[in-house]
ModelCIF file with pLDDT and N, C-alpha, C, O atoms, coordinates in Angstrom:
data_MODEL
#
_entry.id   MODEL 
#
_entity.id                         1 
_entity.type                       polymer 
_entity.pdbx_number_of_molecules   1 
#
_entity_poly.entity_id                      1 
_entity_poly.type                           'polypeptide(L)' 
_entity_poly.nstd_linkage                   no 
_entity_poly.nstd_monomer                   no 
_entity_poly.pdbx_seq_one_letter_code       MLICQRSGTMKHLMKWEFPGGKSESKEDCLQREVKEELGMIITIDRALNPVEH 
_entity_poly.pdbx_seq_one_letter_code_can   MLICQRSGTMKHLMKWEFPGGKSESKEDCLQREVKEELGMIITIDRALNPVEH 
_entity_poly.pdbx_strand_id                 A 
#
loop_
_entity_poly_seq.entity_id 
_entity_poly_seq.num 
_entity_poly_seq.mon_id 
_entity_poly_seq.hetero 
1 1  MET n 
1 2  LEU n 
1 3  ILE n 
1 4  CYS n 
1 5  GLN n 
1 6  ARG n 
1 7  SER n 
1 8  GLY n 
1 9  THR n 
1 10 MET n 
1 11 LYS n 
1 12 HIS n 
1 13 LEU n 
1 14 MET n 
1 15 LYS n 
1 16 TRP n 
1 17 GLU n 
1 18 PHE n 
1 19 PRO n 
1 20 GLY n 
1 21 GLY n 
1 22 LYS n 
1 23 SER n 
1 24 GLU n 
1 25 SER n 
1 26 LYS n 
1 27 GLU n 
1 28 ASP n 
1 29 CYS n 
1 30 LEU n 
1 31 GLN n 
1 32 ARG n 
1 33 GLU n 
1 34 VAL n 
1 35 LYS n 
1 36 GLU n 
1 37 GLU n 
1 38 LEU n 
1 39 GLY n 
1 40 MET n 
1 41 ILE n 
1 42 ILE n 
1 43 THR n 
1 44 ILE n 
1 45 ASP n 
1 46 ARG n 
1 47 ALA n 
1 48 LEU n 
1 49 ASN n 
1 50 PRO n 
1 51 VAL n 
1 52 GLU n 
1 53 HIS n 
#
_struct_asym.id          A 
_struct_asym.entity_id   1 
#
loop_
_ma_qa_metric.id 
_ma_qa_metric.mode 
_ma_qa_metric.name 
_ma_qa_metric.software_group_id 
_ma_qa_metric.type 
1 global pLDDT . pLDDT 
2 local  pLDDT . pLDDT 
#
_ma_qa_metric_global.metric_id      1 
_ma_qa_metric_global.metric_value   80.30 
_ma_qa_metric_global.model_id       1 
_ma_qa_metric_global.ordinal_id     1 
#
loop_
_ma_qa_metric_local.label_asym_id 
_ma_qa_metric_local.label_comp_id 
_ma_qa_metric_local.label_seq_id 
_ma_qa_metric_local.metric_id 
_ma_qa_metric_local.metric_value 
_ma_qa_metric_local.model_id 
_ma_qa_metric_local.ordinal_id 
A MET 1  2 64.00 1 1  
A LEU 2  2 67.00 1 2  
A ILE 3  2 74.00 1 3  
A CYS 4  2 74.00 1 4  
A GLN 5  2 76.00 1 5  
A ARG 6  2 77.00 1 6  
A SER 7  2 79.00 1 7  
A GLY 8  2 82.00 1 8  
A THR 9  2 85.00 1 9  
A MET 10 2 76.00 1 10 
A LYS 11 2 79.00 1 11 
A HIS 12 2 77.00 1 12 
A LEU 13 2 76.00 1 13 
A MET 14 2 78.00 1 14 
A LYS 15 2 80.00 1 15 
A TRP 16 2 78.00 1 16 
A GLU 17 2 74.00 1 17 
A PHE 18 2 71.00 1 18 
A PRO 19 2 62.00 1 19 
A GLY 20 2 58.00 1 20 
A GLY 21 2 55.00 1 21 
A LYS 22 2 62.00 1 22 
A SER 23 2 66.00 1 23 
A GLU 24 2 73.00 1 24 
A SER 25 2 77.00 1 25 
A LYS 26 2 79.00 1 26 
A GLU 27 2 86.00 1 27 
A ASP 28 2 85.00 1 28 
A CYS 29 2 79.00 1 29 
A LEU 30 2 84.00 1 30 
A GLN 31 2 90.00 1 31 
A ARG 32 2 86.00 1 32 
A GLU 33 2 84.00 1 33 
A VAL 34 2 89.00 1 34 
A LYS 35 2 92.00 1 35 
A GLU 36 2 88.00 1 36 
A GLU 37 2 86.00 1 37 
A LEU 38 2 91.00 1 38 
A GLY 39 2 95.00 1 39 
A MET 40 2 95.00 1 40 
A ILE 41 2 97.00 1 41 
A ILE 42 2 94.00 1 42 
A THR 43 2 95.00 1 43 
A ILE 44 2 92.00 1 44 
A ASP 45 2 94.00 1 45 
A ARG 46 2 92.00 1 46 
A ALA 47 2 87.00 1 47 
A LEU 48 2 88.00 1 48 
A ASN 49 2 89.00 1 49 
A PRO 50 2 80.00 1 50 
A VAL 51 2 78.00 1 51 
A GLU 52 2 75.00 1 52 
A HIS 53 2 66.00 1 53 
#
loop_
_atom_site.group_PDB 
_atom_site.id 
_atom_site.type_symbol 
_atom_site.label_atom_id 
_atom_site.label_alt_id 
_atom_site.label_comp_id 
_atom_site.label_asym_id 
_atom_site.label_entity_id 
_atom_site.label_seq_id 
_atom_site.pdbx_PDB_ins_code 
_atom_site.Cartn_x 
_atom_site.Cartn_y 
_atom_site.Cartn_z 
_atom_site.occupancy 
_atom_site.B_iso_or_equiv 
_atom_site.pdbx_formal_charge 
_atom_site.auth_seq_id 
_atom_site.auth_comp_id 
_atom_site.auth_asym_id 
_atom_site.auth_atom_id 
_atom_site.pdbx_PDB_model_num 
ATOM 1   N N  . MET A 1 1  ? 12.783 12.217  -7.307  1.00 64.00 ? 1  MET A N  1 
ATOM 2   C CA . MET A 1 1  ? 13.489 11.660  -5.992  1.00 64.00 ? 1  MET A CA 1 
ATOM 3   C C  . MET A 1 1  ? 13.777 10.577  -6.777  1.00 64.00 ? 1  MET A C  1 
ATOM 4   O O  . MET A 1 1  ? 13.152 10.481  -7.834  1.00 64.00 ? 1  MET A O  1 
ATOM 5   N N  . LEU A 1 2  ? 14.970 9.339   -6.361  1.00 67.00 ? 2  LEU A N  1 
ATOM 6   C CA . LEU A 1 2  ? 14.798 8.193   -6.120  1.00 67.00 ? 2  LEU A CA 1 
ATOM 7   C C  . LEU A 1 2  ? 14.656 7.231   -5.333  1.00 67.00 ? 2  LEU A C  1 
ATOM 8   O O  . LEU A 1 2  ? 15.548 6.945   -4.534  1.00 67.00 ? 2  LEU A O  1 
ATOM 9   N N  . ILE A 1 3  ? 13.221 6.376   -5.427  1.00 74.00 ? 3  ILE A N  1 
ATOM 10  C CA . ILE A 1 3  ? 12.812 5.060   -4.519  1.00 74.00 ? 3  ILE A CA 1 
ATOM 11  C C  . ILE A 1 3  ? 13.045 4.079   -5.457  1.00 74.00 ? 3  ILE A C  1 
ATOM 12  O O  . ILE A 1 3  ? 13.081 4.299   -6.668  1.00 74.00 ? 3  ILE A O  1 
ATOM 13  N N  . CYS A 1 4  ? 13.248 2.716   -4.800  1.00 74.00 ? 4  CYS A N  1 
ATOM 14  C CA . CYS A 1 4  ? 13.411 1.611   -5.285  1.00 74.00 ? 4  CYS A CA 1 
ATOM 15  C C  . CYS A 1 4  ? 12.932 0.943   -4.320  1.00 74.00 ? 4  CYS A C  1 
ATOM 16  O O  . CYS A 1 4  ? 12.562 1.366   -3.225  1.00 74.00 ? 4  CYS A O  1 
ATOM 17  N N  . GLN A 1 5  ? 12.936 -1.243  -5.140  1.00 76.00 ? 5  GLN A N  1 
ATOM 18  C CA . GLN A 1 5  ? 12.163 -1.391  -4.013  1.00 76.00 ? 5  GLN A CA 1 
ATOM 19  C C  . GLN A 1 5  ? 12.855 -2.607  -3.244  1.00 76.00 ? 5  GLN A C  1 
ATOM 20  O O  . GLN A 1 5  ? 13.594 -2.685  -4.226  1.00 76.00 ? 5  GLN A O  1 
ATOM 21  N N  . ARG A 1 6  ? 13.221 -3.428  -2.575  1.00 77.00 ? 6  ARG A N  1 
ATOM 22  C CA . ARG A 1 6  ? 14.505 -4.123  -1.774  1.00 77.00 ? 6  ARG A CA 1 
ATOM 23  C C  . ARG A 1 6  ? 14.425 -4.971  -2.624  1.00 77.00 ? 6  ARG A C  1 
ATOM 24  O O  . ARG A 1 6  ? 13.626 -4.523  -3.447  1.00 77.00 ? 6  ARG A O  1 
ATOM 25  N N  . SER A 1 7  ? 14.857 -6.194  -3.024  1.00 79.00 ? 7  SER A N  1 
ATOM 26  C CA . SER A 1 7  ? 14.829 -7.896  -3.410  1.00 79.00 ? 7  SER A CA 1 
ATOM 27  C C  . SER A 1 7  ? 14.047 -8.342  -2.474  1.00 79.00 ? 7  SER A C  1 
ATOM 28  O O  . SER A 1 7  ? 13.567 -7.797  -1.480  1.00 79.00 ? 7  SER A O  1 
ATOM 29  N N  . GLY A 1 8  ? 13.948 -9.678  -3.013  1.00 82.00 ? 8  GLY A N  1 
ATOM 30  C CA . GLY A 1 8  ? 13.147 -10.817 -1.633  1.00 82.00 ? 8  GLY A CA 1 
ATOM 31  C C  . GLY A 1 8  ? 14.584 -11.280 -1.335  1.00 82.00 ? 8  GLY A C  1 
ATOM 32  O O  . GLY A 1 8  ? 14.653 -12.489 -1.553  1.00 82.00 ? 8  GLY A O  1 
ATOM 33  N N  . THR A 1 9  ? 15.677 -10.805 -0.946  1.00 85.00 ? 9  THR A N  1 
ATOM 34  C CA . THR A 1 9  ? 16.995 -11.339 0.005   1.00 85.00 ? 9  THR A CA 1 
ATOM 35  C C  . THR A 1 9  ? 17.790 -10.774 0.452   1.00 85.00 ? 9  THR A C  1 
ATOM 36  O O  . THR A 1 9  ? 18.950 -10.907 0.843   1.00 85.00 ? 9  THR A O  1 
ATOM 37  N N  . MET A 1 10 ? 16.536 -9.607  0.310   1.00 76.00 ? 10 MET A N  1 
ATOM 38  C CA . MET A 1 10 ? 17.715 -8.597  1.714   1.00 76.00 ? 10 MET A CA 1 
ATOM 39  C C  . MET A 1 10 ? 16.421 -8.210  2.541   1.00 76.00 ? 10 MET A C  1 
ATOM 40  O O  . MET A 1 10 ? 15.208 -8.370  2.413   1.00 76.00 ? 10 MET A O  1 
ATOM 41  N N  . LYS A 1 11 ? 17.736 -7.309  3.935   1.00 79.00 ? 11 LYS A N  1 
ATOM 42  C CA . LYS A 1 11 ? 16.686 -7.604  4.930   1.00 79.00 ? 11 LYS A CA 1 
ATOM 43  C C  . LYS A 1 11 ? 15.415 -6.682  4.576   1.00 79.00 ? 11 LYS A C  1 
ATOM 44  O O  . LYS A 1 11 ? 15.693 -6.395  3.412   1.00 79.00 ? 11 LYS A O  1 
ATOM 45  N N  . HIS A 1 12 ? 13.997 -5.933  4.894   1.00 77.00 ? 12 HIS A N  1 
ATOM 46  C CA . HIS A 1 12 ? 13.779 -5.839  4.978   1.00 77.00 ? 12 HIS A CA 1 
ATOM 47  C C  . HIS A 1 12 ? 12.657 -5.813  3.663   1.00 77.00 ? 12 HIS A C  1 
ATOM 48  O O  . HIS A 1 12 ? 12.043 -4.936  3.055   1.00 77.00 ? 12 HIS A O  1 
ATOM 49  N N  . LEU A 1 13 ? 12.778 -7.387  3.600   1.00 76.00 ? 13 LEU A N  1 
ATOM 50  C CA . LEU A 1 13 ? 12.699 -7.718  2.354   1.00 76.00 ? 13 LEU A CA 1 
ATOM 51  C C  . LEU A 1 13 ? 10.808 -6.801  1.506   1.00 76.00 ? 13 LEU A C  1 
ATOM 52  O O  . LEU A 1 13 ? 9.974  -6.383  2.309   1.00 76.00 ? 13 LEU A O  1 
ATOM 53  N N  . MET A 1 14 ? 10.614 -6.719  0.394   1.00 78.00 ? 14 MET A N  1 
ATOM 54  C CA . MET A 1 14 ? 9.575  -6.148  -0.988  1.00 78.00 ? 14 MET A CA 1 
ATOM 55  C C  . MET A 1 14 ? 9.740  -4.790  -0.167  1.00 78.00 ? 14 MET A C  1 
ATOM 56  O O  . MET A 1 14 ? 8.572  -4.407  -0.226  1.00 78.00 ? 14 MET A O  1 
ATOM 57  N N  . LYS A 1 15 ? 10.631 -3.482  0.801   1.00 80.00 ? 15 LYS A N  1 
ATOM 58  C CA . LYS A 1 15 ? 10.356 -2.294  1.124   1.00 80.00 ? 15 LYS A CA 1 
ATOM 59  C C  . LYS A 1 15 ? 10.752 -1.722  0.322   1.00 80.00 ? 15 LYS A C  1 
ATOM 60  O O  . LYS A 1 15 ? 11.822 -2.010  -0.213  1.00 80.00 ? 15 LYS A O  1 
ATOM 61  N N  . TRP A 1 16 ? 9.690  -0.276  -0.183  1.00 78.00 ? 16 TRP A N  1 
ATOM 62  C CA . TRP A 1 16 ? 10.654 0.858   -0.320  1.00 78.00 ? 16 TRP A CA 1 
ATOM 63  C C  . TRP A 1 16 ? 11.813 1.394   0.358   1.00 78.00 ? 16 TRP A C  1 
ATOM 64  O O  . TRP A 1 16 ? 12.077 1.538   1.551   1.00 78.00 ? 16 TRP A O  1 
ATOM 65  N N  . GLU A 1 17 ? 12.782 1.796   -1.306  1.00 74.00 ? 17 GLU A N  1 
ATOM 66  C CA . GLU A 1 17 ? 13.254 2.578   -0.018  1.00 74.00 ? 17 GLU A CA 1 
ATOM 67  C C  . GLU A 1 17 ? 14.285 4.166   -0.582  1.00 74.00 ? 17 GLU A C  1 
ATOM 68  O O  . GLU A 1 17 ? 14.832 4.417   -1.656  1.00 74.00 ? 17 GLU A O  1 
ATOM 69  N N  . PHE A 1 18 ? 14.209 4.754   0.382   1.00 71.00 ? 18 PHE A N  1 
ATOM 70  C CA . PHE A 1 18 ? 14.568 6.454   -0.692  1.00 71.00 ? 18 PHE A CA 1 
ATOM 71  C C  . PHE A 1 18 ? 15.759 6.748   0.186   1.00 71.00 ? 18 PHE A C  1 
ATOM 72  O O  . PHE A 1 18 ? 15.850 6.596   1.404   1.00 71.00 ? 18 PHE A O  1 
ATOM 73  N N  . PRO A 1 19 ? 17.014 7.379   -1.013  1.00 62.00 ? 19 PRO A N  1 
ATOM 74  C CA . PRO A 1 19 ? 18.134 7.673   -0.882  1.00 62.00 ? 19 PRO A CA 1 
ATOM 75  C C  . PRO A 1 19 ? 18.620 8.784   -0.111  1.00 62.00 ? 19 PRO A C  1 
ATOM 76  O O  . PRO A 1 19 ? 18.238 9.774   -0.735  1.00 62.00 ? 19 PRO A O  1 
ATOM 77  N N  . GLY A 1 20 ? 19.263 9.165   0.919   1.00 58.00 ? 20 GLY A N  1 
ATOM 78  C CA . GLY A 1 20 ? 19.897 10.078  1.812   1.00 58.00 ? 20 GLY A CA 1 
ATOM 79  C C  . GLY A 1 20 ? 19.445 9.411   3.621   1.00 58.00 ? 20 GLY A C  1 
ATOM 80  O O  . GLY A 1 20 ? 20.435 8.694   3.763   1.00 58.00 ? 20 GLY A O  1 
ATOM 81  N N  . GLY A 1 21 ? 19.099 9.334   4.189   1.00 55.00 ? 21 GLY A N  1 
ATOM 82  C CA . GLY A 1 21 ? 20.171 9.675   5.739   1.00 55.00 ? 21 GLY A CA 1 
ATOM 83  C C  . GLY A 1 21 ? 20.926 9.721   6.113   1.00 55.00 ? 21 GLY A C  1 
ATOM 84  O O  . GLY A 1 21 ? 21.157 9.312   7.251   1.00 55.00 ? 21 GLY A O  1 
ATOM 85  N N  . LYS A 1 22 ? 21.790 10.285  5.307   1.00 62.00 ? 22 LYS A N  1 
ATOM 86  C CA . LYS A 1 22 ? 22.978 11.373  5.956   1.00 62.00 ? 22 LYS A CA 1 
ATOM 87  C C  . LYS A 1 22 ? 22.524 12.669  5.682   1.00 62.00 ? 22 LYS A C  1 
ATOM 88  O O  . LYS A 1 22 ? 21.450 12.861  5.113   1.00 62.00 ? 22 LYS A O  1 
ATOM 89  N N  . SER A 1 23 ? 23.391 13.725  6.105   1.00 66.00 ? 23 SER A N  1 
ATOM 90  C CA . SER A 1 23 ? 23.567 14.892  6.350   1.00 66.00 ? 23 SER A CA 1 
ATOM 91  C C  . SER A 1 23 ? 23.996 15.734  4.971   1.00 66.00 ? 23 SER A C  1 
ATOM 92  O O  . SER A 1 23 ? 24.805 16.656  5.075   1.00 66.00 ? 23 SER A O  1 
ATOM 93  N N  . GLU A 1 24 ? 23.603 15.492  4.083   1.00 73.00 ? 24 GLU A N  1 
ATOM 94  C CA . GLU A 1 24 ? 23.959 15.774  3.057   1.00 73.00 ? 24 GLU A CA 1 
ATOM 95  C C  . GLU A 1 24 ? 23.164 16.629  1.870   1.00 73.00 ? 24 GLU A C  1 
ATOM 96  O O  . GLU A 1 24 ? 21.958 16.409  1.757   1.00 73.00 ? 24 GLU A O  1 
ATOM 97  N N  . SER A 1 25 ? 23.924 17.804  0.791   1.00 77.00 ? 25 SER A N  1 
ATOM 98  C CA . SER A 1 25 ? 22.927 18.337  -0.463  1.00 77.00 ? 25 SER A CA 1 
ATOM 99  C C  . SER A 1 25 ? 22.025 17.460  -0.924  1.00 77.00 ? 25 SER A C  1 
ATOM 100 O O  . SER A 1 25 ? 22.396 16.318  -0.653  1.00 77.00 ? 25 SER A O  1 
ATOM 101 N N  . LYS A 1 26 ? 21.010 17.485  -1.497  1.00 79.00 ? 26 LYS A N  1 
ATOM 102 C CA . LYS A 1 26 ? 19.841 16.813  -2.787  1.00 79.00 ? 26 LYS A CA 1 
ATOM 103 C C  . LYS A 1 26 ? 21.151 16.809  -3.898  1.00 79.00 ? 26 LYS A C  1 
ATOM 104 O O  . LYS A 1 26 ? 20.983 16.030  -4.836  1.00 79.00 ? 26 LYS A O  1 
ATOM 105 N N  . GLU A 1 27 ? 21.626 17.096  -3.900  1.00 86.00 ? 27 GLU A N  1 
ATOM 106 C CA . GLU A 1 27 ? 22.397 17.414  -5.122  1.00 86.00 ? 27 GLU A CA 1 
ATOM 107 C C  . GLU A 1 27 ? 23.697 15.870  -4.597  1.00 86.00 ? 27 GLU A C  1 
ATOM 108 O O  . GLU A 1 27 ? 23.568 14.748  -5.086  1.00 86.00 ? 27 GLU A O  1 
ATOM 109 N N  . ASP A 1 28 ? 24.878 16.244  -3.511  1.00 85.00 ? 28 ASP A N  1 
ATOM 110 C CA . ASP A 1 28 ? 24.939 15.010  -3.227  1.00 85.00 ? 28 ASP A CA 1 
ATOM 111 C C  . ASP A 1 28 ? 24.969 13.731  -2.841  1.00 85.00 ? 28 ASP A C  1 
ATOM 112 O O  . ASP A 1 28 ? 25.837 12.866  -2.723  1.00 85.00 ? 28 ASP A O  1 
ATOM 113 N N  . CYS A 1 29 ? 23.071 13.873  -2.562  1.00 79.00 ? 29 CYS A N  1 
ATOM 114 C CA . CYS A 1 29 ? 22.495 12.915  -2.200  1.00 79.00 ? 29 CYS A CA 1 
ATOM 115 C C  . CYS A 1 29 ? 22.982 11.770  -3.884  1.00 79.00 ? 29 CYS A C  1 
ATOM 116 O O  . CYS A 1 29 ? 23.919 11.074  -4.273  1.00 79.00 ? 29 CYS A O  1 
ATOM 117 N N  . LEU A 1 30 ? 21.678 12.209  -4.343  1.00 84.00 ? 30 LEU A N  1 
ATOM 118 C CA . LEU A 1 30 ? 21.576 11.803  -5.882  1.00 84.00 ? 30 LEU A CA 1 
ATOM 119 C C  . LEU A 1 30 ? 23.364 11.121  -5.850  1.00 84.00 ? 30 LEU A C  1 
ATOM 120 O O  . LEU A 1 30 ? 23.822 10.000  -5.632  1.00 84.00 ? 30 LEU A O  1 
ATOM 121 N N  . GLN A 1 31 ? 23.948 12.393  -6.170  1.00 90.00 ? 31 GLN A N  1 
ATOM 122 C CA . GLN A 1 31 ? 25.295 12.270  -7.563  1.00 90.00 ? 31 GLN A CA 1 
ATOM 123 C C  . GLN A 1 31 ? 25.818 9.942   -6.013  1.00 90.00 ? 31 GLN A C  1 
ATOM 124 O O  . GLN A 1 31 ? 26.121 8.825   -6.433  1.00 90.00 ? 31 GLN A O  1 
ATOM 125 N N  . ARG A 1 32 ? 25.645 10.381  -4.645  1.00 86.00 ? 32 ARG A N  1 
ATOM 126 C CA . ARG A 1 32 ? 26.488 9.638   -4.580  1.00 86.00 ? 32 ARG A CA 1 
ATOM 127 C C  . ARG A 1 32 ? 25.263 8.655   -4.675  1.00 86.00 ? 32 ARG A C  1 
ATOM 128 O O  . ARG A 1 32 ? 26.040 7.819   -5.136  1.00 86.00 ? 32 ARG A O  1 
ATOM 129 N N  . GLU A 1 33 ? 23.834 7.863   -4.659  1.00 84.00 ? 33 GLU A N  1 
ATOM 130 C CA . GLU A 1 33 ? 22.897 7.234   -4.604  1.00 84.00 ? 33 GLU A CA 1 
ATOM 131 C C  . GLU A 1 33 ? 22.924 6.744   -6.114  1.00 84.00 ? 33 GLU A C  1 
ATOM 132 O O  . GLU A 1 33 ? 22.243 5.719   -6.156  1.00 84.00 ? 33 GLU A O  1 
ATOM 133 N N  . VAL A 1 34 ? 23.264 6.951   -6.968  1.00 89.00 ? 34 VAL A N  1 
ATOM 134 C CA . VAL A 1 34 ? 23.741 7.199   -8.946  1.00 89.00 ? 34 VAL A CA 1 
ATOM 135 C C  . VAL A 1 34 ? 24.595 6.312   -8.360  1.00 89.00 ? 34 VAL A C  1 
ATOM 136 O O  . VAL A 1 34 ? 24.061 5.330   -7.844  1.00 89.00 ? 34 VAL A O  1 
ATOM 137 N N  . LYS A 1 35 ? 25.599 6.388   -8.313  1.00 92.00 ? 35 LYS A N  1 
ATOM 138 C CA . LYS A 1 35 ? 27.095 6.123   -7.942  1.00 92.00 ? 35 LYS A CA 1 
ATOM 139 C C  . LYS A 1 35 ? 27.201 4.534   -7.596  1.00 92.00 ? 35 LYS A C  1 
ATOM 140 O O  . LYS A 1 35 ? 27.902 3.629   -8.050  1.00 92.00 ? 35 LYS A O  1 
ATOM 141 N N  . GLU A 1 36 ? 26.118 4.602   -6.513  1.00 88.00 ? 36 GLU A N  1 
ATOM 142 C CA . GLU A 1 36 ? 25.993 3.442   -5.282  1.00 88.00 ? 36 GLU A CA 1 
ATOM 143 C C  . GLU A 1 36 ? 25.816 2.574   -6.124  1.00 88.00 ? 36 GLU A C  1 
ATOM 144 O O  . GLU A 1 36 ? 26.479 1.548   -6.279  1.00 88.00 ? 36 GLU A O  1 
ATOM 145 N N  . GLU A 1 37 ? 24.339 3.165   -7.088  1.00 86.00 ? 37 GLU A N  1 
ATOM 146 C CA . GLU A 1 37 ? 23.297 1.830   -7.715  1.00 86.00 ? 37 GLU A CA 1 
ATOM 147 C C  . GLU A 1 37 ? 22.871 1.605   -8.923  1.00 86.00 ? 37 GLU A C  1 
ATOM 148 O O  . GLU A 1 37 ? 21.927 0.973   -9.397  1.00 86.00 ? 37 GLU A O  1 
ATOM 149 N N  . LEU A 1 38 ? 24.157 2.541   -9.553  1.00 91.00 ? 38 LEU A N  1 
ATOM 150 C CA . LEU A 1 38 ? 24.441 2.370   -10.980 1.00 91.00 ? 38 LEU A CA 1 
ATOM 151 C C  . LEU A 1 38 ? 25.490 2.131   -11.239 1.00 91.00 ? 38 LEU A C  1 
ATOM 152 O O  . LEU A 1 38 ? 25.828 1.336   -12.117 1.00 91.00 ? 38 LEU A O  1 
ATOM 153 N N  . GLY A 1 39 ? 26.276 2.814   -10.480 1.00 95.00 ? 39 GLY A N  1 
ATOM 154 C CA . GLY A 1 39 ? 28.314 2.668   -10.837 1.00 95.00 ? 39 GLY A CA 1 
ATOM 155 C C  . GLY A 1 39 ? 28.644 4.094   -11.850 1.00 95.00 ? 39 GLY A C  1 
ATOM 156 O O  . GLY A 1 39 ? 29.528 4.364   -12.662 1.00 95.00 ? 39 GLY A O  1 
ATOM 157 N N  . MET A 1 40 ? 27.700 4.657   -11.440 1.00 95.00 ? 40 MET A N  1 
ATOM 158 C CA . MET A 1 40 ? 27.583 6.057   -13.096 1.00 95.00 ? 40 MET A CA 1 
ATOM 159 C C  . MET A 1 40 ? 28.381 7.187   -12.390 1.00 95.00 ? 40 MET A C  1 
ATOM 160 O O  . MET A 1 40 ? 28.413 6.748   -11.240 1.00 95.00 ? 40 MET A O  1 
ATOM 161 N N  . ILE A 1 41 ? 28.873 8.065   -12.373 1.00 97.00 ? 41 ILE A N  1 
ATOM 162 C CA . ILE A 1 41 ? 29.472 9.189   -11.938 1.00 97.00 ? 41 ILE A CA 1 
ATOM 163 C C  . ILE A 1 41 ? 28.843 10.761  -12.873 1.00 97.00 ? 41 ILE A C  1 
ATOM 164 O O  . ILE A 1 41 ? 29.470 11.084  -13.882 1.00 97.00 ? 41 ILE A O  1 
ATOM 165 N N  . ILE A 1 42 ? 27.422 11.760  -12.364 1.00 94.00 ? 42 ILE A N  1 
ATOM 166 C CA . ILE A 1 42 ? 26.906 12.287  -12.130 1.00 94.00 ? 42 ILE A CA 1 
ATOM 167 C C  . ILE A 1 42 ? 27.525 14.075  -12.829 1.00 94.00 ? 42 ILE A C  1 
ATOM 168 O O  . ILE A 1 42 ? 28.688 14.357  -12.541 1.00 94.00 ? 42 ILE A O  1 
ATOM 169 N N  . THR A 1 43 ? 27.113 14.610  -13.262 1.00 95.00 ? 43 THR A N  1 
ATOM 170 C CA . THR A 1 43 ? 26.696 16.118  -13.669 1.00 95.00 ? 43 THR A CA 1 
ATOM 171 C C  . THR A 1 43 ? 25.549 16.346  -13.117 1.00 95.00 ? 43 THR A C  1 
ATOM 172 O O  . THR A 1 43 ? 24.533 15.679  -13.314 1.00 95.00 ? 43 THR A O  1 
ATOM 173 N N  . ILE A 1 44 ? 25.661 17.395  -12.325 1.00 92.00 ? 44 ILE A N  1 
ATOM 174 C CA . ILE A 1 44 ? 23.983 17.443  -12.354 1.00 92.00 ? 44 ILE A CA 1 
ATOM 175 C C  . ILE A 1 44 ? 24.079 19.721  -12.237 1.00 92.00 ? 44 ILE A C  1 
ATOM 176 O O  . ILE A 1 44 ? 24.538 20.505  -11.406 1.00 92.00 ? 44 ILE A O  1 
ATOM 177 N N  . ASP A 1 45 ? 23.043 19.940  -14.164 1.00 94.00 ? 45 ASP A N  1 
ATOM 178 C CA . ASP A 1 45 ? 23.241 20.541  -15.179 1.00 94.00 ? 45 ASP A CA 1 
ATOM 179 C C  . ASP A 1 45 ? 21.951 21.651  -13.729 1.00 94.00 ? 45 ASP A C  1 
ATOM 180 O O  . ASP A 1 45 ? 22.156 22.841  -13.489 1.00 94.00 ? 45 ASP A O  1 
ATOM 181 N N  . ARG A 1 46 ? 20.991 20.969  -13.170 1.00 92.00 ? 46 ARG A N  1 
ATOM 182 C CA . ARG A 1 46 ? 20.303 22.193  -13.126 1.00 92.00 ? 46 ARG A CA 1 
ATOM 183 C C  . ARG A 1 46 ? 18.797 20.789  -12.359 1.00 92.00 ? 46 ARG A C  1 
ATOM 184 O O  . ARG A 1 46 ? 18.520 19.621  -12.634 1.00 92.00 ? 46 ARG A O  1 
ATOM 185 N N  . ALA A 1 47 ? 18.288 21.739  -11.448 1.00 87.00 ? 47 ALA A N  1 
ATOM 186 C CA . ALA A 1 47 ? 16.792 20.857  -11.110 1.00 87.00 ? 47 ALA A CA 1 
ATOM 187 C C  . ALA A 1 47 ? 15.961 20.884  -11.644 1.00 87.00 ? 47 ALA A C  1 
ATOM 188 O O  . ALA A 1 47 ? 15.680 22.073  -11.495 1.00 87.00 ? 47 ALA A O  1 
ATOM 189 N N  . LEU A 1 48 ? 14.770 20.267  -12.592 1.00 88.00 ? 48 LEU A N  1 
ATOM 190 C CA . LEU A 1 48 ? 13.623 20.178  -12.560 1.00 88.00 ? 48 LEU A CA 1 
ATOM 191 C C  . LEU A 1 48 ? 12.692 20.729  -11.906 1.00 88.00 ? 48 LEU A C  1 
ATOM 192 O O  . LEU A 1 48 ? 12.591 20.861  -10.686 1.00 88.00 ? 48 LEU A O  1 
ATOM 193 N N  . ASN A 1 49 ? 11.897 21.106  -12.853 1.00 89.00 ? 49 ASN A N  1 
ATOM 194 C CA . ASN A 1 49 ? 10.261 21.889  -11.679 1.00 89.00 ? 49 ASN A CA 1 
ATOM 195 C C  . ASN A 1 49 ? 9.713  20.515  -11.307 1.00 89.00 ? 49 ASN A C  1 
ATOM 196 O O  . ASN A 1 49 ? 9.613  19.499  -11.995 1.00 89.00 ? 49 ASN A O  1 
ATOM 197 N N  . PRO A 1 50 ? 9.338  20.784  -9.860  1.00 80.00 ? 50 PRO A N  1 
ATOM 198 C CA . PRO A 1 50 ? 8.824  19.727  -8.546  1.00 80.00 ? 50 PRO A CA 1 
ATOM 199 C C  . PRO A 1 50 ? 7.220  19.390  -9.161  1.00 80.00 ? 50 PRO A C  1 
ATOM 200 O O  . PRO A 1 50 ? 6.554  20.099  -9.915  1.00 80.00 ? 50 PRO A O  1 
ATOM 201 N N  . VAL A 1 51 ? 6.937  18.331  -8.683  1.00 78.00 ? 51 VAL A N  1 
ATOM 202 C CA . VAL A 1 51 ? 5.406  17.942  -9.757  1.00 78.00 ? 51 VAL A CA 1 
ATOM 203 C C  . VAL A 1 51 ? 5.316  16.847  -8.139  1.00 78.00 ? 51 VAL A C  1 
ATOM 204 O O  . VAL A 1 51 ? 6.024  15.888  -7.833  1.00 78.00 ? 51 VAL A O  1 
ATOM 205 N N  . GLU A 1 52 ? 3.895  17.635  -7.206  1.00 75.00 ? 52 GLU A N  1 
ATOM 206 C CA . GLU A 1 52 ? 3.237  16.565  -6.504  1.00 75.00 ? 52 GLU A CA 1 
ATOM 207 C C  . GLU A 1 52 ? 1.655  16.256  -7.031  1.00 75.00 ? 52 GLU A C  1 
ATOM 208 O O  . GLU A 1 52 ? 0.673  16.648  -7.662  1.00 75.00 ? 52 GLU A O  1 
ATOM 209 N N  . HIS A 1 53 ? 2.387  15.041  -6.078  1.00 66.00 ? 53 HIS A N  1 
ATOM 210 C CA . HIS A 1 53 ? 0.804  13.556  -6.502  1.00 66.00 ? 53 HIS A CA 1 
ATOM 211 C C  . HIS A 1 53 ? -0.105 13.824  -5.015  1.00 66.00 ? 53 HIS A C  1 
ATOM 212 O O  . HIS A 1 53 ? -1.132 13.182  -4.795  1.00 66.00 ? 53 HIS A O  1 
#
């Protein structure tokens, strides 16, 4: 899961945000977020084993 902290100059400064909020699959969400945030187009091979803390 991707998570990032907003900068001190953005609305809701220094708050944490998660990708999503749209009606899309986990794979589509990950691809969209990586493209938006990093400018990269990725291919998803397989899911990793989940880890809960």
